[in-house]
BATI-851316 format. One record per residue: residue in three letters; z, y, x of N, C-alpha, C, O, CB in turn; residue number from 0. Coordinates in pm, 1 decimal, padded with zeros to 6 digits, always signed. Glycine has a CB too. Example, Ala and Ser with C-alpha at 12.3 -4.5 7.8 and 13.67 -1.06 7.14 Angstrom:
2
[ALA; [+00780.0; -00569.0; +01319.0]; [+00780.0; -00450.0; +01230.0]; [+00780.0; -00330.0; +01320.0]; [+00846.5; -00331.9; +01423.6]; [+00904.6; -00447.3; +01130.8]; 0]
[SER; [+00708.0; -00225.0; +01285.0]; [+00714.0; -00106.0; +01367.0]; [+00787.0; +00003.0; +01290.0]; [+00803.9; +00113.8; +01340.9]; [+00572.5; -00059.8; +01408.4]; 1]
% end
This chain:
70
[MET; [+11359.9; +10001.5; +08601.0]; [+11277.0; +10062.2; +08699.8]; [+11376.9; +10140.2; +08779.6]; [+11363.9; +10148.0; +08901.8]; [+11159.2; +10150.5; +08639.7]; 0]
[ARG; [+11474.0; +10197.3; +08718.2]; [+11578.5; +10265.8; +08803.4]; [+11667.4; +10176.2; +08889.1]; [+11714.3; +10213.7; +08996.5]; [+11668.6; +10345.1; +08715.4]; 1]
[THR; [+11687.6; +10057.2; +08836.4]; [+11767.1; +09958.5; +08909.8]; [+11695.1; +09913.5; +09050.6]; [+11754.1; +09896.3; +09157.2]; [+11789.4; +09830.6; +08813.0]; 2]
[ALA; [+11576.2; +09900.6; +09030.6]; [+11495.0; +09863.2; +09142.5]; [+11472.9; +09973.6; +09240.0]; [+11465.7; +09952.5; +09361.1]; [+11367.6; +09814.0; +09096.3]; 3]
[LEU; [+11461.5; +10098.6; +09182.6]; [+11440.0; +10206.5; +09270.9]; [+11562.7; +10250.5; +09331.2]; [+11562.5; +10334.2; +09421.4]; [+11376.7; +10314.6; +09205.8]; 4]
[THR; [+11672.1; +10195.8; +09283.7]; [+11798.6; +10222.6; +09367.8]; [+11838.6; +10122.5; +09450.7]; [+11904.1; +10146.0; +09552.3]; [+11910.8; +10250.5; +09290.8]; 5]
[ALA; [+11802.6; +10002.1; +09414.2]; [+11826.4; +09890.4; +09496.5]; [+11754.5; +09881.9; +09631.1]; [+11811.5; +09833.5; +09728.8]; [+11795.3; +09778.4; +09422.5]; 6]
[TYR; [+11632.2; +09927.8; +09636.6]; [+11545.2; +09915.7; +09735.4]; [+11585.3; +10033.7; +09851.4]; [+11578.5; +10001.8; +09970.1]; [+11398.0; +09926.8; +09671.8]; 7]
[PRO; [+11621.6; +10152.6; +09818.2]; [+11672.6; +10235.5; +09926.2]; [+11805.3; +10185.4; +09977.6]; [+11827.0; +10192.0; +10098.6]; [+11686.3; +10378.0; +09880.7]; 8]
[VAL; [+11896.8; +10135.1; +09894.7]; [+12023.1; +10085.9; +09950.1]; [+12003.1; +09969.3; +10070.2]; [+12067.3; +09964.3; +10175.1]; [+12109.0; +10026.1; +09825.1]; 9]
[SER; [+11895.7; +09876.0; +10026.4]; [+11869.0; +09773.2; +10139.4]; [+11793.9; +09832.4; +10247.1]; [+11796.8; +09778.2; +10357.6]; [+11791.0; +09650.0; +10091.2]; 10]
[SER; [+11717.6; +09952.2; +10225.1]; [+11643.1; +10011.4; +10319.1]; [+11733.3; +10071.5; +10427.9]; [+11709.8; +10066.5; +10548.7]; [+11556.6; +10109.3; +10256.5]; 11]
[VAL; [+11846.4; +10132.7; +10365.8]; [+11942.4; +10198.2; +10464.7]; [+11999.2; +10086.1; +10566.1]; [+12008.0; +10108.5; +10686.8]; [+12069.5; +10271.9; +10381.7]; 12]
[ALA; [+12035.6; +09968.0; +10509.3]; [+12087.5; +09885.1; +10593.3]; [+11992.5; +09826.9; +10698.7]; [+12028.3; +09791.4; +10811.0]; [+12145.8; +09791.0; +10520.4]; 13]
[HIS; [+11851.3; +09820.1; +10644.4]; [+11762.6; +09764.8; +10744.0]; [+11746.0; +09884.9; +10852.9]; [+11749.9; +09856.0; +10972.5]; [+11616.5; +09715.1; +10674.2]; 14]
[LEU; [+11730.1; +09999.8; +10817.1]; [+11719.8; +10132.4; +10915.7]; [+11842.7; +10137.0; +11015.9]; [+11832.6; +10169.8; +11134.1]; [+11722.3; +10281.9; +10822.3]; 15]
[LEU; [+11959.7; +10099.9; +10952.8]; [+12085.6; +10108.2; +11047.5]; [+12074.2; +09989.2; +11142.4]; [+12098.5; +10008.1; +11261.6]; [+12233.6; +10101.4; +10963.2]; 16]
[PHE; [+12043.5; +09883.3; +11104.3]; [+12037.4; +09757.3; +11199.3]; [+11930.4; +09799.3; +11298.7]; [+11962.5; +09792.8; +11417.3]; [+11995.5; +09607.2; +11119.5]; 17]
[HIS; [+11813.9; +09839.3; +11269.9]; [+11706.3; +09852.0; +11379.6]; [+11746.1; +09979.1; +11463.8]; [+11710.5; +09984.0; +11581.5]; [+11548.7; +09868.7; +11313.8]; 18]
[ALA; [+11810.9; +10071.2; +11414.1]; [+11844.4; +10193.0; +11486.5]; [+11962.2; +10157.7; +11587.6]; [+11979.5; +10223.3; +11690.4]; [+11886.3; +10311.3; +11382.5]; 19]
[SER; [+12040.2; +10052.3; +11552.5]; [+12141.7; +10026.6; +11647.0]; [+12094.9; +09914.2; +11743.7]; [+12164.2; +09877.9; +11838.8]; [+12272.1; +09989.9; +11574.9]; 20]
[HIS; [+11986.9; +09867.2; +11717.3]; [+11941.5; +09752.0; +11812.3]; [+11793.5; +09776.1; +11862.0]; [+11700.3; +09703.2; +11827.8]; [+11949.1; +09604.8; +11733.5]; 21]
[PRO; [+11779.2; +09894.6; +11953.4]; [+11654.0; +09931.7; +11999.8]; [+11607.1; +09853.9; +12128.3]; [+11493.5; +09872.1; +12172.2]; [+11657.1; +10075.8; +12023.7]; 22]
[GLU; [+11697.0; +09765.5; +12189.3]; [+11672.2; +09711.9; +12313.7]; [+11532.5; +09635.7; +12319.7]; [+11468.3; +09648.1; +12424.0]; [+11786.9; +09622.4; +12348.6]; 23]
[PRO; [+11483.6; +09563.3; +12224.0]; [+11366.6; +09487.1; +12250.8]; [+11238.9; +09572.4; +12246.2]; [+11131.5; +09521.3; +12278.2]; [+11358.0; +09374.5; +12153.6]; 24]
[LEU; [+11247.3; +09709.5; +12204.7]; [+11140.8; +09786.6; +12178.9]; [+11115.2; +09884.5; +12290.0]; [+11204.1; +09922.4; +12366.3]; [+11158.8; +09850.3; +12055.0]; 25]
[SER; [+10984.3; +09925.6; +12296.3]; [+10963.8; +10028.7; +12418.9]; [+11021.9; +10163.9; +12365.1]; [+11065.2; +10172.4; +12250.2]; [+10791.9; +10049.2; +12466.7]; 26]
[ALA; [+11020.9; +10267.5; +12451.2]; [+11081.0; +10396.6; +12414.4]; [+10998.9; +10466.7; +12308.4]; [+11053.1; +10547.7; +12233.2]; [+11094.8; +10486.9; +12537.2]; 27]
[ALA; [+10880.6; +10440.8; +12300.5]; [+10795.1; +10500.0; +12177.0]; [+10826.2; +10440.0; +12049.4]; [+10847.1; +10508.4; +11949.3]; [+10642.5; +10480.2; +12195.1]; 28]
[SER; [+10830.1; +10300.9; +12050.5]; [+10856.0; +10223.2; +11942.5]; [+10996.6; +10247.0; +11884.8]; [+11015.9; +10254.7; +11763.4]; [+10835.9; +10086.5; +11979.6]; 29]
[ALA; [+11090.3; +10257.9; +11973.6]; [+11235.6; +10263.8; +11946.7]; [+11241.3; +10400.8; +11872.7]; [+11314.5; +10407.1; +11773.9]; [+11334.1; +10254.8; +12087.2]; 30]
[ALA; [+11171.1; +10511.1; +11910.9]; [+11159.3; +10644.6; +11829.2]; [+11095.6; +10622.6; +11707.3]; [+11155.5; +10654.1; +11604.5]; [+11081.8; +10754.2; +11899.6]; 31]
[GLY; [+10986.0; +10574.7; +11701.6]; [+10893.0; +10579.0; +11585.9]; [+10947.3; +10486.0; +11471.1]; [+10954.7; +10522.7; +11353.8]; [+10745.3; +10532.9; +11631.4]; 32]
[PHE; [+10985.9; +10356.6; +11518.8]; [+11017.4; +10274.7; +11416.3]; [+11137.7; +10314.8; +11321.9]; [+11129.7; +10282.4; +11203.4]; [+11039.2; +10151.9; +11473.8]; 33]
[PRO; [+11243.0; +10380.0; +11364.9]; [+11341.4; +10432.8; +11258.8]; [+11284.1; +10544.8; +11187.7]; [+11324.3; +10565.6; +11073.3]; [+11475.6; +10478.4; +11318.9]; 34]
[ALA; [+11188.8; +10626.1; +11242.6]; [+11119.9; +10738.4; +11149.9]; [+11034.8; +10663.1; +11051.1]; [+11038.0; +10711.9; +10938.2]; [+11021.4; +10849.4; +11236.5]; 35]
[LEU; [+10969.4; +10570.1; +11063.8]; [+10904.0; +10495.9; +10973.4]; [+10984.5; +10433.3; +10870.4]; [+10952.4; +10448.0; +10752.4]; [+10834.9; +10406.0; +11036.4]; 36]
[LEU; [+11096.1; +10357.8; +10906.7]; [+11182.8; +10305.6; +10826.8]; [+11246.9; +10391.4; +10724.5]; [+11272.1; +10364.6; +10607.0]; [+11268.5; +10251.4; +10899.6]; 37]
[GLY; [+11274.1; +10529.2; +10810.1]; [+11345.6; +10636.6; +10713.6]; [+11258.9; +10688.1; +10599.1]; [+11311.0; +10738.4; +10499.6]; [+11390.4; +10766.1; +10796.4]; 38]
[THR; [+11124.7; +10675.7; +10613.0]; [+11043.8; +10708.3; +10490.6]; [+11052.5; +10604.3; +10403.0]; [+11024.7; +10628.3; +10285.5]; [+10902.4; +10735.6; +10515.9]; 39]
[ALA; [+11088.1; +10483.7; +10437.3]; [+11096.7; +10379.5; +10339.3]; [+11243.6; +10402.4; +10263.9]; [+11271.6; +10332.2; +10166.8]; [+11081.0; +10227.8; +10414.6]; 40]
[VAL; [+11323.0; +10489.4; +10306.0]; [+11450.9; +10524.3; +10242.5]; [+11425.5; +10651.2; +10159.3]; [+11471.8; +10657.7; +10045.4]; [+11567.3; +10546.9; +10351.2]; 41]
[LEU; [+11354.1; +10751.9; +10211.3]; [+11338.1; +10878.0; +10165.7]; [+11245.3; +10874.1; +10039.8]; [+11280.4; +10941.9; +09943.2]; [+11285.5; +10964.7; +10276.4]; 42]
[LEU; [+11128.4; +10799.7; +10032.0]; [+11031.0; +10807.0; +09935.6]; [+11084.4; +10743.5; +09808.4]; [+11071.4; +10804.1; +09702.0]; [+10905.6; +10743.2; +09983.3]; 43]
[PRO; [+11149.2; +10614.2; +09813.4]; [+11215.2; +10569.9; +09695.4]; [+11333.1; +10649.9; +09634.8]; [+11355.7; +10656.1; +09514.0]; [+11259.6; +10443.8; +09722.2]; 44]
[ALA; [+11396.2; +10702.6; +09718.7]; [+11506.6; +10797.6; +09692.3]; [+11458.1; +10923.1; +09605.1]; [+11520.0; +10964.7; +09507.1]; [+11566.7; +10847.3; +09832.1]; 45]
[ALA; [+11337.2; +10978.2; +09655.1]; [+11278.3; +11092.9; +09568.8]; [+11235.0; +11035.0; +09434.8]; [+11255.0; +11101.7; +09333.3]; [+11149.7; +11165.0; +09641.0]; 46]
[LEU; [+11178.9; +10919.4; +09427.9]; [+11146.5; +10855.5; +09314.0]; [+11273.5; +10836.0; +09209.8]; [+11270.8; +10871.3; +09091.9]; [+11085.2; +10725.7; +09356.6]; 47]
[VAL; [+11376.1; +10778.1; +09270.7]; [+11499.6; +10778.1; +09180.7]; [+11542.1; +10908.9; +09137.0]; [+11586.5; +10927.8; +09023.8]; [+11615.3; +10716.5; +09247.2]; 48]
[TRP; [+11529.5; +11002.3; +09226.3]; [+11571.5; +11159.2; +09162.2]; [+11474.3; +11193.4; +09053.8]; [+11516.2; +11248.9; +08952.2]; [+11561.4; +11292.5; +09281.7]; 49]
[LEU; [+11345.5; +11163.8; +09068.2]; [+11254.2; +11212.4; +08964.0]; [+11278.8; +11118.1; +08837.2]; [+11271.1; +11166.9; +08724.4]; [+11095.8; +11208.7; +09016.6]; 50]
[ALA; [+11307.5; +10987.4; +08855.4]; [+11326.5; +10904.8; +08736.1]; [+11458.0; +10946.3; +08670.2]; [+11475.5; +10908.7; +08554.3]; [+11326.8; +10751.3; +08771.8]; 51]
[ALA; [+11544.5; +11013.1; +08725.0]; [+11678.3; +11048.7; +08668.4]; [+11640.7; +11144.0; +08542.6]; [+11706.8; +11137.9; +08438.9]; [+11780.0; +11127.9; +08786.3]; 52]
[ASP; [+11531.3; +11231.9; +08557.6]; [+11487.0; +11306.3; +08432.5]; [+11396.9; +11220.4; +08359.4]; [+11289.2; +11198.7; +08414.8]; [+11416.4; +11441.8; +08462.1]; 53]
[GLY; [+11416.1; +11170.5; +08254.3]; [+11335.7; +11077.3; +08157.8]; [+11213.5; +11132.4; +08132.8]; [+11128.2; +11051.4; +08096.3]; [+11400.6; +11051.7; +08024.4]; 54]
[THR; [+11175.6; +11261.9; +08143.0]; [+11056.6; +11303.0; +08090.2]; [+10944.6; +11320.1; +08197.8]; [+10829.4; +11345.7; +08162.8]; [+11080.6; +11426.2; +08017.1]; 55]
[VAL; [+10981.9; +11304.7; +08338.4]; [+10900.3; +11320.8; +08448.3]; [+10777.8; +11240.3; +08448.0]; [+10669.3; +11285.9; +08483.9]; [+10971.6; +11295.1; +08560.6]; 56]
[PHE; [+10799.7; +11096.4; +08399.2]; [+10680.2; +11014.0; +08403.9]; [+10623.3; +11000.9; +08275.5]; [+10560.6; +10896.5; +08258.0]; [+10705.2; +10883.3; +08457.8]; 57]
[ARG; [+10629.4; +11082.4; +08178.7]; [+10584.0; +11073.4; +08046.3]; [+10450.3; +11164.7; +08032.4]; [+10429.4; +11262.0; +08104.9]; [+10701.7; +11118.3; +07947.6]; 58]
[GLU; [+10380.2; +11129.4; +07950.3]; [+10259.4; +11223.5; +07923.9]; [+10315.0; +11340.2; +07820.1]; [+10386.9; +11311.5; +07724.4]; [+10121.7; +11132.2; +07852.4]; 59]
[PRO; [+10279.2; +11455.2; +07846.2]; [+10313.3; +11561.8; +07755.5]; [+10239.8; +11537.6; +07617.4]; [+10136.8; +11471.5; +07604.8]; [+10273.9; +11701.6; +07819.4]; 60]
[ASP; [+10304.6; +11597.6; +07521.9]; [+10229.5; +11589.9; +07385.8]; [+10128.4; +11698.2; +07382.2]; [+10125.1; +11784.1; +07470.3]; [+10327.5; +11605.6; +07258.5]; 61]
[PRO; [+10043.3; +11695.9; +07279.2]; [+09933.2; +11797.8; +07269.9]; [+09978.0; +11940.6; +07300.5]; [+09910.9; +12020.1; +07366.3]; [+09872.3; +11795.7; +07129.7]; 62]
[ALA; [+10110.3; +11968.5; +07240.9]; [+10161.7; +12102.5; +07243.2]; [+10210.0; +12143.4; +07372.9]; [+10256.5; +12256.6; +07386.9]; [+10265.5; +12118.3; +07149.0]; 63]
[GLY; [+10202.9; +12054.8; +07477.3]; [+10248.0; +12089.8; +07603.3]; [+10376.3; +12048.2; +07624.1]; [+10416.8; +12057.4; +07740.0]; [+10239.1; +12220.7; +07626.5]; 64]
[ARG; [+10456.2; +12001.5; +07535.1]; [+10609.9; +11956.7; +07552.6]; [+10602.6; +11817.8; +07600.5]; [+10505.7; +11747.4; +07572.3]; [+10702.8; +11962.7; +07410.5]; 65]
[PRO; [+10713.3; +11770.2; +07680.9]; [+10718.6; +11627.7; +07712.6]; [+10749.2; +11559.8; +07591.8]; [+10816.1; +11608.7; +07500.8]; [+10817.8; +11593.0; +07819.4]; 66]
[SER; [+10700.3; +11448.9; +07592.4]; [+10710.0; +11357.5; +07464.2]; [+10845.5; +11288.5; +07457.3]; [+10896.9; +11254.4; +07563.8]; [+10594.5; +11242.0; +07463.4]; 67]
[ALA; [+10911.7; +11263.4; +07336.4]; [+11038.6; +11191.3; +07318.2]; [+11049.7; +11056.7; +07372.6]; [+10950.7; +10984.2; +07363.2]; [+11067.5; +11181.7; +07183.6]; 68]
[PRO; [+11152.7; +11013.6; +07426.7]; [+11164.7; +10876.7; +07476.5]; [+11131.2; +10767.2; +07393.6]; [+11141.5; +10652.1; +07436.1]; [+11287.6; +10854.3; +07515.3]; 69]
% end
Protein backbone atom coordinates (compact mmCIF):
# COMPACT_ATOMS: atom_id res chain seq x y z
CA MET A 1 0.00 0.00 0.00
CA ARG A 2 2.81 2.39 0.82
CA THR A 3 4.40 1.74 -2.57
CA ALA A 4 1.22 2.67 -4.39
CA LEU A 5 0.66 5.69 -2.14
CA THR A 6 4.18 6.85 -2.94
CA ALA A 7 4.13 6.14 -6.69
CA TYR A 8 0.83 7.92 -7.27
CA PRO A 9 1.94 11.35 -5.92
CA VAL A 10 5.23 11.06 -7.84
CA SER A 11 3.39 10.56 -11.12
CA SER A 12 0.85 13.22 -10.14
CA VAL A 13 3.64 15.78 -9.66
CA ALA A 14 4.87 15.11 -13.21
CA HIS A 15 1.29 15.44 -14.50
CA LEU A 16 0.78 18.68 -12.55
CA LEU A 17 4.05 20.17 -13.83
CA PHE A 18 3.20 19.28 -17.43
CA HIS A 19 -0.20 20.95 -17.31
CA ALA A 20 1.10 23.94 -15.36
CA SER A 21 3.71 24.56 -18.04
CA HIS A 22 1.27 24.11 -20.96
CA PRO A 23 -1.78 26.30 -20.21
CA GLU A 24 -2.14 27.60 -23.80
CA PRO A 25 -5.15 25.50 -24.90
CA LEU A 26 -7.15 26.37 -21.76
CA SER A 27 -9.26 29.38 -20.90
CA ALA A 28 -7.96 31.64 -18.12
CA ALA A 29 -10.33 30.14 -15.53
CA SER A 30 -9.44 26.59 -16.55
CA ALA A 31 -5.72 27.40 -16.60
CA ALA A 32 -6.02 28.55 -12.96
CA GLY A 33 -8.37 25.85 -11.72
CA PHE A 34 -6.85 22.80 -13.38
CA PRO A 35 -3.48 23.02 -11.57
CA ALA A 36 -5.35 23.56 -8.29
CA LEU A 37 -7.37 20.42 -8.92
CA LEU A 38 -4.27 18.45 -9.88
CA GLY A 39 -2.54 19.82 -6.78
CA THR A 40 -5.11 18.07 -4.61
CA ALA A 41 -4.27 14.86 -6.46
CA VAL A 42 -0.74 15.35 -5.12
CA LEU A 43 -1.54 16.52 -1.59
CA LEU A 44 -4.20 13.99 -0.59
CA PRO A 45 -2.14 10.86 -1.39
CA ALA A 46 0.92 12.53 0.16
CA ALA A 47 -1.09 12.98 3.37
CA LEU A 48 -2.03 9.30 3.26
CA VAL A 49 1.65 8.35 2.84
CA TRP A 50 2.45 10.45 5.90
CA LEU A 51 -0.33 8.76 7.88
CA ALA A 52 0.66 5.29 6.66
CA ALA A 53 4.23 5.88 7.88
CA ASP A 54 2.83 5.35 11.38
CA GLY A 55 1.83 1.71 11.25
CA THR A 56 -0.83 2.12 13.92
CA VAL A 57 -2.92 4.84 12.25
CA PHE A 58 -5.11 2.52 10.18
CA ARG A 59 -5.51 -0.20 12.82
CA GLU A 60 -8.44 -0.71 15.16
CA PRO A 61 -7.55 -0.01 18.79
CA ASP A 62 -7.71 -2.96 21.15
CA PRO A 63 -10.43 -2.93 23.83
CA ALA A 64 -8.05 -1.26 26.32
CA GLY A 65 -7.78 1.72 23.97
CA ARG A 66 -4.23 1.06 22.81
CA PRO A 67 -3.43 0.55 19.10
CA SER A 68 -3.19 -3.14 18.24
CA ALA A 69 0.14 -4.72 17.37
CA PRO A 70 1.01 -5.19 13.68
